[in-house]
N, C-alpha and C positions, 0 to 999 in steps of 0.2 A: 724390525728385522734384527736378529741377534748377530753379534760380531764374533770373530775368531781371531786369535793371535796364532800365527804360524811361525814357529821357531825353527830356523834352519841352522843346524850346528855342524861343526867339523873343524879339523885343523886347517890352517892356512894352506891353500893350494889344492884342496879337495874338490873344488868346483861349486861352492855354495852360490856365489854370485852368478856363475854361468847357468846353473840350474834355474835360479829364480828368473833370470832375464830370458831364458829360452822356454820357460813353461808358460804357455799362453794364459793359463788360469791365474797367474800372478802378475801379469803385465800392468794392470791398472790398480794394483793394490799399493797402499802406502808402505814405505820401506824405511826401517831404521837399521843401520849397520854400525856395530860398535867400533869398527875401524875408523869411522868418521870422528868419533870422540878422541881417539888417539892422535889422528892427524891434526885436529884442531888444537890439541894440547901442544904438539910439536910446533905448529905455526905460531903459537903464543909464547914460544921459548921455554916450554916445559917438556923436555925429551924423555923424562923418566917417570911418566905418569904410572902410578901403581894400579894394578888391575882392579883393586877394590874401589879406588876412586873413580876409575872409568866406569865401573859397574853402577856406582851411585848416580853418575851423570846420565848414563844410559837409562836407568830406572826412572829418573826424573823426566826424561823425554817421553818414555812410554806413558807415564802417568799424565803428562801434559797432553799428549795426543788423545788419550782416553777421555780426558775432561772436555776436550774440544768436540769429539765426535765418537760416540759409542755405537754407531751403526755401521761404520766402515772397517773392514778387516785391516789387519796390520801384519806385515812380514818382518820378522826380526832376524838379523844375521849376526852371529857371534860364535865363539867356540862352543858354548853351551855343553860343557863337559857333562856326560851322563852322571846324575846324582851330585852335580856340583853347584856352587853358589850362584852362578848366573841363572841356571834353570830354576833353582829354588826361589830366587828373587822374582822372576817373571811369573812363576806359578802362584806365588803369594799375591802379587798384584792382580792377577786374573781372578783368583778366589775372592779378593776384596771387592772387586767391581762386578763380579758375576759373569765373566766371559770365559770361553773355552780356550785351551791351548792345545795345539797339535804339533808334535815334534817330528822333524825329519833329520836324518844324520847323513851328511856327505862324507864319503871316505875314498881314499886312494892309497896305494902303497907309499911308504915314506919317501922312497927315491923319486917317485913322480911328484910328490908335493915339493920336495927340495928343488927339483928341476923347474917346475912351474913358477915358484916364487923367485928363484934365481934369475929366470929369463923374462920376468914381467917387464913390460915397457909401458911407461905412462901410468895412467890410473891415478889413484889418490895416495900412493905410498911414497914416503920419503925414503932416502937411503938408510937413515937410522932405524926407521920402523921396519924396513925390509930385513935388516940385519937381526933385529929382535925376533921377527917372525921365523927366520931361518934357524936361529939358535933354539927356539922353542921346538921346531920340527925335529931338529937333530936329537933333542933330549926327551921328547915326549914319550910316554909309555906306549908300548906296541899295540895295546888294545884300541888306541885312538885311530889306528890305521886299518881297522877291520870293519866289515859290514855289520850293521845292527838291523837284522831283518825286521824286527818289530817297529823300526823307524825308517824304513826304506824311502828314498826320494820318489820312487815310482808310486808308492802308496800315497805319499803326500800330494803328488801331482793330481791324483784322482780326487782328492779332497779340496783342491784349490777352489776359490770362490766361483769363477766362471765355469768350472767343470761340474758344478752342482746344479746347473740349470735344467 
């Protein structure tokens, strides 16, 4: 059985996690979220983890999972800027091990993202991390808050593992 990496990208507050957890096709799929890398770094007393360092840790985890099991699909959650380093890194790993990557882009208006992240309660976010996320949302280029029809979440949902039966 061949496996697929499903990459769900978008700015914080666009609904990546909500989409993944509400899409029946992804409920039983292994998940790696780059937010966990940042939170672990904060918990270890390193609040200023550079995104490139976080990406290297994230890549290492993806490779580790692929070494353990190349037959089970993986969902990855991160910003995954179109044409950015995170996507390129995951695509390189996928090429090297011979698996497919399918991208989905979560989007929402900037104001909605700011409101959602500001009003989050609980979860795995520290106050320092939340402030960094809000700062990024405020300054991110406007194209990140637009739909990418070629990477719609509706299309990704139809390609989810249990949707293919």
